LOLO-299821 format. One record per residue: x, y, z of N, C-alpha, C in turn; residue in three letters. Coordinates in steps of 0.001 Angstrom, whole numbers, padded with zeros to 6 digits, always signed. Layout:
% residues N
XYZXYZXYZALA ...
% end
This chain:
% residues 321
+101392+207886-121674+102645+208474-121212+102890+209710-122040MET +102346+210814-121554+102282+211996-122384+103428+212950-122202SER +104216+212801-121151+105341+213685-120961+104965+215039-120433GLY +103674+215355-120321+103251+216629-119763+102871+216444-118301ASP +102803+217537-117573+102439+217460-116170+101360+218491-115877ASN +100073+218118-115995+098995+219069-115839+098824+219548-114406PRO +099522+218923-113437+099369+219320-112038+100106+220610-111725LYS +101070+220983-112541+101991+222062-112187+101307+223392-111955LYS +100332+223739-112821+099811+225103-112840+098342+225213-112447ASN +097846+224247-111684+096428+224274-111317+096161+225113-110078THR +097200+225512-109359+097011+226160-108065+096133+227393-108098GLY +096474+228368-108948+095759+229637-108932+094285+229450-109269ASN +094022+228608-110272+092627+228384-110688+091798+227841-109522PHE +092315+226812-108858+091547+226178-107813+091621+226903-106490PHE +092609+227790-106300+092612+228632-105114+091333+229464-105074ASP +090968+230041-106241+089763+230845-106289+088525+230017-106086GLY +088450+228861-106742+087279+227989-106587+087140+227507-105161LEU +088263+227099-104562+088236+226630-103179+087818+227736-102224LEU +088313+228967-102445+087952+230064-101554+086457+230346-101600LYS +085919+230443-102826+084498+230748-102954+083614+229661-102378ASN +083929+228408-102698+083112+227316-102167+083335+227161-100672THR +084557+227398-100236+084847+227306-098808+084053+228322-098027GLY +083999+229566-098542+083206+230605-097881+081743+230212-097795ASP +081217+229651-098898+079813+229242-098919+079548+228128-097913ALA +080413+227108-097929+080232+225973-097014+080409+226386-095553PHE +081433+227189-095266+081693+227585-093893+080573+228448-093352ASN +080055+229331-094213+078930+230162-093796+077691+229306-093503SER +077471+228319-094361+076313+227425-094151+076469+226617-092886LEU +077669+226092-092657+077921+225289-091457+077625+226105-090179THR +078097+227341-090181+077875+228222-089013+076385+228490-088832LYS +075688+228748-089917+074260+229040-089827+073475+227815-089350GLN +073866+226642-089844+073177+225410-089402+073401+225207-087911VAL +074638+225452-087470+074912+225297-086041+074065+226208-085197GLY +073903+227461-085638+073076+228410-084896+071598+228026-084932ASN +071212+227379-086034+069792+227058-086197+069376+225774-085502ALA +070341+224953-085080+070003+223673-084502+069168+223817-083250LEU +069343+224938-082567+068572+225148-081349+067152+225631-081635GLY +066881+225974-082896+065555+226437-083263+064731+225330-083864ASP +063742+225675-084606+062852+224658-085183+063522+223940-086334SER +062981+222745-086687+063485+222001-087828+063278+222801-089106ALA +062196+223559-089159+061933+224394-090337+063002+225421-090557GLY +063526+225998-089457+064596+226989-089551+065851+226347-090110LYS +066180+225143-089666+067348+224436-090171+067208+224184-091667VAL +066037+223690-092083+065817+223421-093511+065939+224699-094347ASN +065442+225805-093809+065530+227075-094521+066991+227505-094724GLU +067790+227349-093667+069196+227719-093761+069934+226843-094773VAL +069639+225521-094734+070288+224599-095652+069921+224932-097102ILE +068650+225266-097331+068221+225606-098689+068973+226822-099212THR +069091+227866-098368+069806+229064-098799+071290+228742-099049HIS +071849+227868-098206+073257+227504-098375+073481+226738-099656GLY +072560+225837-100007+072678+225082-101240+072619+226023-102439LYS +071764+227045-102351+071685+228008-103439+073020+228732-103610ASP +073688+229041-102498+074976+229706-102574+076020+228832-103236ALA +075995+227524-102925+076933+226599-103534+076678+226481-105043VAL +075403+226399-105437+075047+226321-106843+075583+227544-107588VAL +075465+228705-106943+075940+229937-107582+077454+229899-107869ASN +078204+229240-106980+079647+229137-107173+079969+228182-108323VAL +079243+227063-108390+079555+226024-109374+078942+226308-110741ILE +077913+227136-110808+077129+227346-112020+077937+228129-113060ASP +078821+227434-113755+079750+228091-114700+079037+228583-115956ALA +077927+227957-116348+077247+228372-117580+076056+229277-117311ASN +075817+229614-116035+074772+230554-115708+073354+230041-115880GLY +073168+228713-115856+071832+228160-116058+070988+228177-114805SER +071588+228431-113652+070860+228458-112399+070788+227129-111691GLY +071484+226131-112240+071508+224811-111613+072823+224134-111927GLU +073078+223014-111231+074284+222238-111499+074010+221283-112651ILE +074850+221350-113700+074666+220467-114836+076023+220071-115405ASP +075991+219201-116407+077238+218673-116961+078086+219766-117605VAL +077455+220768-118194+078218+221846-118816+079080+222565-117784GLU +078569+222722-116558+079334+223411-115529+080686+222737-115312ASP +080690+221417-115237+081918+220697-114937+082811+220539-116173PHE +082196+220539-117372+083028+220586-118589+083734+221925-118640ILE +083012+223014-118392+083602+224355-118447+084667+224518-117366ILE +084346+224107-116117+085336+224203-115044+086566+223348-115363LEU +086308+222159-115936+087417+221284-116281+088290+221887-117380GLY +087659+222448-118430+088420+223025-119529+089198+224272-119127LEU +088715+224962-118097+089446+226148-117590+090659+225763-116751ARG +090721+224511-116369+091870+224034-115582+093101+223974-116459MET +094212+224594-116046+095428+224594-116861+095853+223171-117242PRO +096174+222990-118514+096684+221705-118992+095623+220759-119482GLY +094342+221133-119398+093286+220226-119824+093107+220243-121343VAL +093180+221413-121962+093042+221500-123411+094236+220817-124081ALA +093965+219881-124977+095015+219095-125643+095104+219498-127119ILE +096325+219870-127533+096567+220149-128949+096812+218839-129669ASN +096029+218560-130674+096077+217269-131363+097453+216984-131955ARG +098023+217935-132691+099301+217697-133336+100418+217471-132322GLU +100494+218315-131306+101547+218165-130295+101423+216829-129581ILE +100185+216456-129260+099957+215188-128570+100371+214004-129430PHE +099918+213977-130678+100230+212838-131555+101736+212737-131810LEU +102397+213872-132027+103850+213829-132248+104563+213251-131012ARG +104133+213677-129836+104764+213207-128599+104559+211702-128403ALA +103396+211213-128731+103074+209813-128507+103703+208909-129569GLU +103829+209403-130786+104277+208546-131902+105765+208638-132210LEU +106435+209644-131666+107817+209929-132099+108797+208806-131814GLN +108595+208042-130768+109543+206962-130457+109163+205637-131117THR +108054+205611-131831+107557+204335-132365+107475+204300-133878LYS +107395+205486-134519+107152+205499-135965+108034+206548-136642PHE +108173+206402-137956+108995+207333-138729+108306+208684-138847SER +109080+209693-139228+108529+211031-139396+107443+211053-140458LYS +107633+210330-141544+106634+210303-142620+105290+209765-142101ASP +105353+208687-141318+104116+208110-140777+103467+209099-139807ILE +104272+209724-138975+103715+210673-138009+103066+211860-138715ILE +103760+212395-139740+103187+213516-140490+101859+213138-141129ASP +101777+211942-141670+100528+211502-142311+099432+211272-141286LYS +099818+210754-140119+098836+210548-139045+098211+211860-138616ALA +099030+212901-138578+098534+214229-138188+097694+214837-139305ILE +098153+214669-140530+097424+215223-141673+096094+214516-141903GLU +096055+213198-141682+094833+212426-141875+094389+211821-140564THR +094655+210517-140374+094386+209831-139116+095492+208803-138884THR +095689+208376-137637+096673+207311-137416+096379+206067-138247PRO +095114+205714-138395+094763+204507-139167+095164+204652-140618ALA +094884+205794-141227+095245+205999-142630+096740+206121-142829LEU +097461+206411-141763+098931+206491-141839+099561+205110-141737ALA +098736+204087-141546+099242+202724-141467+099516+202211-140082GLY +099114+202951-139083+099282+202518-137695+098117+201572-137385ILE +098414+200375-136958+097380+199365-136776+096516+199669-135542THR +095339+199104-135532+094440+199321-134408+095037+198750-133121ILE +095800+197668-133250+096459+197091-132068+097494+198058-131506GLU +098247+198726-132388+099232+199701-131926+098555+200909-131275GLN +097473+201364-131878+096728+202483-131295+096169+202106-129930VAL +095629+200889-129841+095092+200419-128550+096162+200423-127458ASN +097373+200030-127822+098454+200028-126843+098786+201430-126336GLY +098819+202395-127262+099070+203788-126870+097920+204296-126012ILE +096699+203942-126389+095531+204382-125622+095578+203836-124190ALA +095994+202607-124020+096119+202046-122671+097115+202827-121826ASP +098214+203244-122441+099220+204030-121723+098676+205392-121336SER +097898+206004-122240+097283+207306-121958+096333+207178-120785VAL +095497+206161-120808+094530+205950-119714+095244+205735-118389ILE +096297+204962-118411+097063+204705-117197+097686+205974-116651SER +098240+206792-117536+098869+208039-117118+097855+208974-116467TYR +096723+209187-117140+095721+210101-116593+095090+209548-115318GLU +094971+208242-115226+094423+207644-114020+095350+207889-112834ARG +096671+207829-113066+097602+208109-111990+097482+209549-111499ASN +097215+210458-112427+096985+211860-112030+095752+211977-111151CYS +094689+211294-111552+093462+211316-110758+093688+210668-109391VAL +094486+209632-109344+094823+208972-108085+095458+209955-107115SER +096357+210798-107641+097001+211795-106791+096029+212787-106225GLY +095052+213201-107050+094027+214130-106572+093216+213504-105469ILE +092765+212259-105699+091915+211589-104736+092625+211450-103388SER +093917+211102-103414+094637+210929-102146+094801+212257-101430ALA +095108+213334-102177+095356+214633-101557+094074+215247-100991ALA +092988+215167-101762+091749+215802-101334+090929+214941-100402LEU +091241+213665-100312+090455+212776-099476+090977+212624-098066GLY +092131+213261-097732+092655+213142-096384+091747+213834-095378MET +091703+213321-094142+090856+213963-093124+091247+215419-092949PRO +090250+216293-092854+090548+217700-092687+089436+218453-092000GLY +088539+217763-091350+087477+218445-090626+086532+219159-091561GLY +085833+220136-091041+084845+220875-091817+085493+221608-092982VAL +086754+222031-092835+087427+222763-093902+087490+221952-095181ALA +087498+220617-095078+087570+219791-096270+086327+219897-097133MET +085234+220457-096584+084024+220633-097397+084297+221499-098601ALA +085275+222399-098475+085572+223307-099596+086130+222580-100800ALA +086611+221343-100650+087208+220623-101770+086179+219921-102628THR +084927+219875-102209+083959+219061-102925+083827+219476-104394ILE +083517+220750-104708+083473+221112-106117+084820+220997-106795PRO +085920+221255-106059+087235+221194-106675+087630+219782-107049ALA +087347+218800-106184+087767+217442-106534+086945+216905-107694ASP +085672+217271-107756+084852+216849-108912+085328+217543-110178ILE +085603+218858-110103+086052+219588-111280+087389+219031-111778ALA +088306+218731-110868+089588+218173-111284+089400+216774-111869GLN +088524+215976-111265+088269+214636-111795+087799+214727-113240TYR +086844+215609-113481+086344+215745-114850+087361+216432-115761TYR +088226+217252-115179+089309+217841-115960+090218+216769-116552GLY +090630+215824-115723+091475+214722-116219+090679+213787-117129TYR +089379+213649-116866+088557+212863-117772+088526+213504-119147THR +088384+214839-119205+088378+215536-120484+089716+215430-121194LEU +090800+215438-120449+092119+215233-121053+092201+213860-121731ARG +091839+212840-120987+091841+211474-121545+090914+211379-122750ALA +089740+211998-122653+088770+211962-123742+089357+212534-125031MET +089973+213705-124956+090552+214326-126147+091647+213446-126748GLN +092500+212908-125895+093604+212077-126383+093098+210832-127098LYS +092073+210196-126520+091507+209005-127152+090842+209351-128488LEU +090133+210458-128530+089505+210879-129789+090561+211089-130881LEU +091680+211691-130527+092732+211959-131529+093422+210672-131966TYR +093633+209765-131037+094258+208493-131403+093387+207699-132373LEU +092078+207816-132185+091158+207017-133006+090577+207816-134159TYR +091263+208892-134567+090967+209515-135840+090154+210798-135849GLY +089751+211300-134704+088959+212529-134700+089855+213745-134920PHE +089313+214784-135556+090093+216015-135768+090204+216836-134490PRO +090973+217924-134559+091141+218820-133409+089788+219321-132928GLN +089563+219266-131625+088353+219804-131019+088660+221216-130549ILE +087768+222153-130839+087967+223543-130450+087648+223690-128960ASP +088710+223781-128141+088513+223939-126698+088941+225330-126243VAL +088978+226273-127200+089293+227655-126836+088037+228325-126274SER +088275+229295-125399+087179+229994-124751+087114+231410-125298GLU +085976+231763-125871+085797+233086-126453+084861+233905-125560ASP +085437+234910-124900+084646+235781-124013+083913+234956-122961LYS +084666+234086-122286+084144+233266-121192+083088+232260-121651GLN +083083+231936-122947+082109+230975-123463+082794+229954-124353MET +082436+228678-124194+082875+227628-125114+081729+227379-126085PHE +082062+227049-127343+080985+226873-128303+080160+225631-127973ASP +078904+225682-128382+077944+224628-128008+078312+223298-128640SER +078938+223312-129841+079341+222067-130478+080364+221311-129633GLU +081333+222057-129086+082349+221438-128223+081703+220867-126973THR +080847+221642-126319+080197+221177-125107+079325+219948-125383LEU +078604+219951-126503+077742+218824-126832+078540+217572-127173ASN +079665+217756-127895+080523+216630-128242+081101+215987-126978MET +081551+216813-126048+082122+216282-124832+081053+215672-123929MET +079859+216257-123948+078745+215661-123207+078442+214278-123745THR +078430+214142-125067+078137+212868-125705+079208+211830-125329LEU +080483+212239-125344+081559+211309-124988+081447+210892-123528CYS +081093+211825-122641+080876+211467-121237+079734+210455-121127LEU +078720+210632-121964+077620+209664-121958+078073+208271-122336GLY +078999+208179-123333+079573+206884-123686+080348+206306-122518VAL +081134+207137-121862+081984+206682-120765+081168+206146-119585MET +079979+206708-119400+079147+206291-118291+077960+205421-118695TYR +077927+205026-119962+076927+204083-120412+075514+204637-120526GLY +075378+205929-120804+074050+206523-120940+073436+206085-122269VAL +072170+205735-122256+071492+205167-123428+071596+206097-124629ALA +071962+205524-125778+071987+206227-127039+073300+206920-127363GLY +074119+207191-126343+075353+207960-126577+076325+207237-127475ALA +076470+205916-127291+077415+205160-128075+077058+205177-129569ASN +075797+204958-129878+075359+204944-131268+075543+206313-131925LYS +075290+207370-131150+075440+208720-131698+076907+209002-132006ALA +077819+208584-131132+079246+208814-131346+079745+208019-132558LEU +079284+206793-132713+079657+205994-133876+079173+206673-135160ILE +077964+207240-135131+077431+207920-136301+078311+209101-136685ALA +078782+209847-135697+079655+210980-135969+080977+210508-136554ILE +081556+209461-135974+082815+208909-136494+082664+208441-137934ALA +081585+207744-138219+081359+207262-139587+081188+208422-140564ASN +080497+209484-140102+080312+210647-140959+081635+211334-141258ALA +082504+211443-140244+083824+212010-140445+084623+211182-141464LEU +084523+209873-141340+085259+208987-142258+084767+209140-143695ALA +083505+209477-143872+082945+209638-145212+083120+211056-145749LYS +083725+211938-144927+084033+213288-145405+082925+214311-145219GLY +081979+214036-144348+080950+215036-144059+081606+216272-143468VAL +081282+217445-143948+081955+218663-143535+081682+219010-142087GLU +082664+219734-141489+082609+220046-140061+081349+220822-139690LYS +080994+221816-140503+079823+222623-140135+078530+221827-140162GLN +078498+220801-141041+077315+219943-141083+077264+219013-139881LEU +078440+218569-139450+078493+217747-138237+078109+218581-137016LEU +078570+219823-136982+078207+220702-135868+076702+220888-135797ASN +076083+221026-136988+074628+221162-137020+073958+219903-136485ALA +074525+218761-136813+073950+217502-136328+074032+217410-134808ALA +075079+218008-134226+075252+217970-132765+074300+218925-132035LEU +073790+219908-132754+072980+220928-132070+071501+220888-132459THR +071129+219958-133368+069725+219796-133709+069558+218442-134370LYS +068328+218084-134708+068081+216805-135349+068066+215654-134362GLY +068462+214462-134827+068330+213261-134026+069375+213179-132907THR +070585+213685-133148+071635+213553-132150+071420+214502-130965ILE +070888+215682-131220+070737+216669-130144+069885+216148-128972TYR +068734+215493-129224+067980+214959-128080+068798+213952-127253PRO +069678+213207-127910+070547+212263-127162+071486+213047-126247ILE +072056+214132-126793+072922+215004-125977+072149+215534-124779VAL +070934+215977-125003+070130+216522-123902+069793+215452-122878LYS +069571+214237-123337+069289+213133-122418+070503+212824-121546ASN +071689+212839-122161+072930+212632-121417+073095+213749-120400VAL +072868+214983-120826+073022+216133-119935+072080+216043-118740ALA +070861+215612-118992+069891+215470-117900+070337+214418-116905LYS +070852+213303-117404+071345+212219-116541+072482+212720-115661TRP +073437+213442-116281+074568+213950-115515+074155+215025-114520PHE +073183+215851-114896+072735+216895-113983+072229+216304-112670GLY +071442+215244-112776+070938+214573-111572+072063+213933-110787GLN +072979+213292-111504+074104+212597-110868+075008+213580-110137LYS +075337+214696-110791+076270+215638-110218+075684+216389-109025MET +074401+216704-109096+073757+217367-107954+073840+216476-106727THR +073590+215186-106929+073691+214245-105816+075118+214142-105302LYS +076102+214098-106217+077502+214006-105816+077909+215185-104937GLN +077556+216378-105417+077998+217579-104693+077378+217648-103315VAL +076057+217468-103237+075400+217705-101976+075422+216507-101033PHE +075538+215300-101580+075753+214147-100684+077071+214293-099968ALA +078119+214641-100726+079415+214860-100119+079395+216057-099191GLY +078666+217095-099559+078586+218300-098750+077988+218013-097386PHE +076863+217319-097355+076208+217087-096079+077066+216224-095166PHE +077817+215288-095737+078654+214423-094911+079875+215173-094380LYS +080402+216110-095186+081612+216802-094793+081318+218044-093950LYS +080336+218817-094377+080123+220114-093768+079221+220048-092526ALA +078396+219022-092425+077477+218930-091303+077679+217564-090629ILE +078624+217443-089704+078952+216146-089113+077767+215426-088488PRO +076775+216185-087994+075640+215530-087343+074814+214737-088341VAL +074965+215033-089632+074196+214309-090640+074866+213000-091012VAL +076181+213047-091248+076788+211816-091740+078228+211619-091387GLY +078821+212523-090678+080222+212376-090327+081143+212743-091465GLY +082436+212706-091222+083427+213085-092224+083785+211905-093096LEU +083911+212153-094383+084300+211110-095330+085452+211587-096174VAL +085921+210725-097054+087011+211099-097949+086516+211891-099136GLY +087224+211874-100234+086875+212652-101415+085524+212226-101970GLY +084840+213212-102599+083513+212931-103165+083599+211907-104285THR +084588+212070-105135+084809+211106-106212+086212+210577-106100VAL +086469+209402-106563+087809+208819-106530+088197+208384-107913THR +089424+207915-108026+089921+207493-109324+089438+206101-109710PHE +088695+205428-108813+088358+204021-109041+087510+203813-110306LEU +086661+204782-110596+085786+204619-111775+086453+205108-113050SER +087639+205698-112940+088249+206391-114093+088572+205437-115234PHE +089308+204379-114944+089717+203459-116008+088521+202764-116683LYS +087572+202233-115945+086403+201629-116643+085694+202584-117561PRO +085581+203858-117161+084917+204833-118019+085732+205085-119280CYS +087042+205252-119136+087893+205457-120300+087893+204241-121210CYS +087876+203065-120621+087851+201828-121412+086574+201746-122261ASP +085443+202229-121737+084215+202224-122510+084341+203123-123731LYS +084933+204313-123552+085119+205203-124686+086075+204581-125695LEU +087166+204003-125206+088132+203343-126087+087453+202227-126874LYS +086656+201418-126235+085969+200319-126893+085073+200814-128002GLU +084365+201933-127756+083491+202480-128770+084280+203048-129951SER +085376+203758-129661+086117+204442-130704+086880+203488-131617LEU +087268+202333-131104+088088+201429-131926+087260+200624-132909GLN +085961+200734-132851+085104+199975-133746+084327+200883-134690HIS +085029+201810-135324+084411+202658-136348+085286+202632-137587THR +084737+202990-138721+085535+203028-139946+086510+204190-139919ILE +086341+205128-139004+087290+206224-138865+088592+205727-138263LEU +088506+204882-137259+089716+204403-136576+090227+203078-137179SER +089331+202376-137850+089695+201055-138360+089000+200860-139716ASN +089633+201297-140799+088985+201278-142126+088448+199910-142531PRO +088982+198833-141977+088498+197502-142316+087209+197153-141568SER +086857+197979-140622+085649+197733-139800+084409+197978-140662GLU +083459+197094-140577+082195+197292-141291+081442+198432-140635LYS +080860+199300-141466+080138+200465-140900+078993+199974-140024GLU +078913+200606-138850+077898+200200-137879+076813+201257-137772GLN +075840+200947-136939+074831+201905-136506+073880+202335-137607ASN +072962+201460-137912+071958+201775-138919+070869+202705-138409ASP +070804+202900-137089+069716+203676-136533+069923+205172-136643GLU +071168+205642-136619+071475+207065-136742+072452+207229-137892ILE +072041+207939-138943+072898+208111-140126+073012+209600-140409ILE +074244+210071-140501+074501+211447-140911+075012+211359-142331ILE +074244+211881-143302+074652+211713-144701+075571+212864-145152ASP +075987+212809-146406+076946+213778-146930+076412+215195-146975GLU +075096+215359-146824+074469+216677-146797+074222+217160-145367ASN +074678+216363-144397+074530+216750-143009+073180+216382-142406GLY +072334+215713-143190+071029+215328-142651+071193+214181-141671ARG +070393+214215-140628+070417+213161-139641+069109+212403-139742VAL +069207+211104-139965+067999+210269-140139+067784+209413-138897GLU 
% end
């Protein structure tokens, strides 16, 4: 229950995304229609060119393909997605705890301020419920029947879904003791540490192999005082980086299927007919619950917790074993 309303200012951002993707989809639909009277090879050629046009619209990081970074970047550019740790914690804690406890929670962590793991879990459940309701609204609005024109919503509904996922992710990280994440954009670029950290958290949320252990290692390192620059190095090289790349590869395959499976059903009725939104809010809570479950069992969020994860260790010098 965050008191903010991220839906208010999303219009301009997604107007542009919808227009560009709509133009690409509508052009492809028209070309496919014209090609149906020709050979099957001509149809396939048109579809291939159309898919390339869609990739160009979604390819936020310029890699030439659809990948997890594209949707993290699109999500972070959505108004209201970037969460300020101090503002968020003050808003969530102000009705439950004294000013001294809140100040200490912001200066250190909620756990070190004396807020119990059970209390944090309760706030986390409220956060997940709030963000899930936002996603529910998106799914209902974008999933209504709308003919071929609804094809334009495919990248937008996925981007918004991941936008709210990133909001929930940041809030959960802050509740369970993580410091402020740099989600500022410098010259149309987000730093690789931020993208890798969020990729890793998405991996935890979707159960990708190795992601949970890597996140626990980072939390334990933070609790032991490993410096930020050393943790950033661990995220971009060494043992954790291949895990990030594995998560990114898994999401790249998943997202490509999401975009184009939905596209073919919406934009080309002869292939599969019209369907609702590409993604829905149904998977949102289970994914958030997985991240919550992982975060509540670290010495960062629960000092009484025995240190876990012997397989990945980030030591005080930033070395990853």
